[in-house]
C-alpha positions as CSV (number, residue, x, y, z in Angstrom):
1,X,50.3,91.6,-91.7
2,X,52.6,89.7,-94.1
3,X,56.3,89.1,-93.5
4,X,58.8,88.1,-96.1
5,X,60.6,84.8,-95.6
6,X,63.6,83.2,-97.3
7,X,63.1,79.5,-97.4
8,X,65.8,77.1,-98.5
9,X,65.9,73.3,-98.3
10,X,68.2,70.4,-98.6
11,X,66.3,67.2,-99.4
12,X,68.2,63.8,-99.8
13,X,65.6,61.9,-101.9
14,X,64.7,63.1,-105.4
15,X,61.0,62.2,-105.0
16,X,60.8,64.2,-101.8
17,X,62.7,67.0,-103.4
18,X,60.1,67.3,-106.2
19,X,57.3,67.2,-103.5
20,X,58.9,70.0,-101.5
21,X,59.3,72.1,-104.6
22,X,55.6,71.6,-105.4
23,X,54.6,72.6,-101.9
24,X,56.8,75.7,-102.0
25,X,55.4,76.8,-105.4
26,X,52.1,77.2,-103.6
27,X,53.5,79.5,-101.0
28,X,56.2,81.6,-102.7
29,X,58.3,82.7,-105.6
30,X,61.1,80.4,-106.8
31,X,64.4,82.3,-106.8
32,X,67.0,79.7,-107.6
33,X,67.5,75.9,-107.1
34,X,66.2,75.2,-103.6
35,X,65.4,78.8,-102.6
36,X,62.1,80.6,-102.4
37,X,60.9,84.0,-101.2
38,X,57.5,83.9,-99.5
39,X,55.2,86.7,-98.3
40,X,53.2,85.0,-95.6
41,X,50.8,85.8,-92.8
42,X,51.2,83.9,-89.5
43,X,48.5,81.5,-90.6
44,X,50.0,80.7,-94.0
45,X,53.4,80.3,-92.4
46,X,51.9,77.6,-90.1
47,X,50.2,76.0,-93.1
48,X,53.4,75.9,-95.1
49,X,55.3,74.3,-92.2
50,X,52.6,71.7,-91.8
51,X,52.7,70.9,-95.5
52,X,56.5,70.6,-95.5
53,X,56.4,68.4,-92.4
54,X,54.2,65.9,-94.3
55,X,56.7,65.6,-97.1
56,X,60.2,65.7,-95.6
57,X,62.1,63.1,-93.6
58,X,63.2,65.0,-90.5
59,X,66.2,62.6,-90.1
60,X,67.5,63.2,-93.6
61,X,66.2,66.5,-94.9
62,X,66.4,70.1,-93.7
63,X,64.4,73.3,-94.3
64,X,65.7,76.7,-93.3
65,X,63.1,79.5,-92.8
66,X,64.4,83.0,-92.3
67,X,62.1,85.9,-91.5
68,X,63.5,89.0,-93.2
69,X,60.9,91.4,-92.1
70,X,57.5,92.9,-93.0
71,X,56.7,92.6,-96.7
72,X,56.0,96.3,-96.9
73,X,59.0,97.3,-94.9
74,X,62.5,95.9,-94.6
75,X,61.5,92.7,-96.2
76,X,60.8,94.5,-99.5
77,X,64.4,95.7,-99.8
78,X,66.4,92.9,-98.0
79,X,67.3,91.0,-101.2
80,X,70.2,91.9,-103.4
81,X,71.2,90.0,-106.5
82,X,74.6,89.9,-108.1
83,X,75.0,88.4,-111.6
84,X,71.9,87.0,-113.3
85,X,68.9,89.0,-111.9
86,X,66.2,87.2,-109.9
87,X,62.7,88.7,-110.3
88,X,61.4,90.1,-107.0
89,X,58.4,88.3,-105.5
90,X,55.0,89.6,-106.6
91,X,53.4,91.9,-104.1
92,X,49.9,91.2,-102.8
93,X,47.9,88.1,-101.8
94,X,48.7,84.6,-103.0
95,X,46.1,82.0,-103.6
96,X,47.4,78.7,-102.0
């Protein structure tokens, strides 16, 4: 079963920031600046965390991962956008 996660990050170094963005593009949908929506299984969540851990400096950078619920349940309706619309994440499997 997939759950929807909101992932946001604050990375101090521009090089690491670009690397984190590239990692996240493989796991989710870019919503705005340093914010992604990701529909992940338990295994892909572990893989994403491992890839991010390779890139960030834990003393200087931070990644916040929020589980908003099952992709087919509450997770599907948990995002609301005011102002410029953000496209909802694509439903279905993602090739990482």
